[in-house]
C-alpha positions in Angstrom: 17.0 -21.9 -14.1 13.4 -23.0 -13.3 13.3 -20.5 -10.4 14.5 -17.7 -12.7 11.7 -18.4 -15.1 9.1 -18.5 -12.3 10.4 -15.2 -10.9 10.2 -13.6 -14.3 6.6 -14.8 -14.8 5.6 -13.6 -11.3 7.3 -10.3 -11.9 5.5 -9.8 -15.2 2.2 -10.8 -13.7 2.3 -8.9 -10.4 4.7 -6.0 -10.7 2.2 -3.4 -11.5 -0.2 -4.4 -8.7 2.6 -4.5 -6.2 4.0 -1.1 -7.3 0.5 0.4 -6.9 0.2 -1.2 -3.4 3.7 0.1 -2.4 2.9 3.5 -3.8 -0.2 3.7 -1.7 1.9 3.3 1.4 5.2 5.1 0.7 3.7 7.8 -1.5 6.6 7.9 -3.8 6.7 6.3 -7.3 10.4 5.6 -7.4 10.5 4.3 -3.9 7.6 2.1 -4.6 9.4 0.6 -7.6 12.5 0.1 -5.5 10.5 -1.6 -2.8 9.0 -4.1 -5.3 12.4 -4.7 -6.8 13.8 -5.5 -3.4 10.8 -7.8 -2.6 11.4 -9.8 -5.8 15.1 -10.1 -5.0 14.4 -11.3 -1.4 11.7 -13.6 -2.8 14.2 -15.2 -5.2 16.4 -16.0 -2.2 13.7 -17.7 -0.2 12.0 -19.4 -3.1 14.0 -22.7 -2.6 12.5 -22.9 1.0 9.1 -21.5 0.1 6.4 -23.6 1.6 3.2 -23.5 -0.4 1.0 -22.7 2.6 -0.1 -19.6 0.7 -0.1 -18.5 -2.9 2.9 -16.7 -4.4 0.9 -13.5 -4.8 -0.2 -13.5 -1.1 3.4 -14.0 -0.1 4.6 -11.2 -2.4 1.8 -9.0 -1.3 2.7 -9.5 2.4 6.4 -8.8 1.7 5.5 -5.7 -0.2 3.3 -4.3 2.6 5.9 -5.0 5.2 8.7 -3.5 3.2 6.6 -0.5 2.2 5.7 0.2 5.8 9.4 -0.1 6.8 10.4 2.4 4.0 7.6 4.7 4.9 8.6 4.9 8.5 12.3 5.4 7.5 11.2 8.2 5.1 9.0 9.7 7.8 11.9 9.8 10.2 14.2 11.4 7.7 11.7 14.0 6.6 8.7 15.6 8.1 7.2 16.3 4.7 4.7 14.0 3.2 4.4 13.6 -0.5 1.1 13.8 -2.4 0.1 10.7 -4.4 0.5 11.5 -8.1 -1.6 9.8 -10.7 -2.2 10.5 -14.4 -5.9 11.4 -14.2 -7.5 13.2 -17.1 -10.4 14.9 -15.3 -11.4 18.4 -14.7 -9.0 20.5 -12.7 -11.6 20.9 -10.0 -11.9 17.1 -9.7 -8.1 16.8 -9.7 -8.0 19.3 -6.8 -10.6 17.3 -4.9 -8.8 14.0 -5.5 -5.5 15.4 -4.4 -7.1 17.0 -1.3 -8.7 13.7 -0.3 -5.4 11.8 -0.9 -3.6 14.4 1.2 -6.1 14.0 4.0 -5.5 10.2 3.8 -1.8 10.8 3.9 -2.1 12.8 7.1 -3.8 9.9 8.9 -1.7 7.8 11.3 -0.3 4.6 9.8 -2.7 2.4 11.8 -5.7 4.1 10.1 -4.2 5.0 6.7 -3.0 1.5 5.8 -6.4 -0.3 6.2 -8.0 2.4 4.1 -5.4 1.9 1.4 -5.7 -1.9 1.5 -9.5 -2.0 1.4 -10.6 1.2 -0.5 -7.7 1.5 -3.0 -6.5 -2.1 -3.5 -9.9 -3.7 -3.1 -8.9 -6.3 -0.5 -11.3 -8.0 1.8 -11.2 -7.2 5.5 -9.9 -10.7 6.1 -7.0 -10.2 3.7 -6.2 -6.8 5.2 -6.1 -8.2 8.7 -3.9 -11.0 7.6 -1.5 -8.7 5.9 -1.3 -6.3 8.8 -1.0 -9.3 11.1 -3.8 -8.2 13.4 -7.2 -9.7 14.3 -10.2 -9.1 12.0 -12.1 -7.1 14.7 -9.0 -4.9 15.2 -8.7 -4.4 11.4 -12.4 -3.4 11.1 -12.1 -1.1 14.0 -9.1 0.7 12.5 -10.8 0.9 9.2 -14.0 2.4 10.6 -12.0 4.8 12.8 -9.8 5.8 9.9 -12.8 6.5 7.7 -14.4 8.6 10.5 -11.2 10.6 10.9 -10.9 11.1 7.2 -14.5 12.4 7.0 -13.7 14.9 9.8 -10.6 16.1 8.0 -12.5 16.5 4.8 -15.3 18.5 6.5 -12.8 20.7 8.4 -11.0 21.5 5.1 -14.4 21.9 3.3 -13.0 20.1 0.3 -16.2 18.2 -0.7 
């Protein structure tokens, strides 16, 4: 009973953030919601043995990233198409086109460069948190982020979307 209440509180508190995170990786709203639902189900099973070496949010965040990456890879294998991130943005159509073009350019990056950009630039995580979530060293994370941004700038310049 106590665990159910805790899960409900954590779900209410973090669901939106985790869905946004998953969406940034899997590029599909419904799939992102499914990923987060699965994460909470799995978390409820491991809650009894959960060691408080990290916060609930950090653990849920890590689970969401890992599950999202798995789903993205599975989706990528099943279909060569990539989806464009959709957002409800009320800005000029020219700005919407620019935003969608930049997001599409980000989507075209390899996972090792795209995920650090999503974690840092979209979700606002620190480099240390990003490295911990991706389970790589801080220098490797920084290198991937810098390289990813360089590749993104080249893509944007080639497409002349700025």
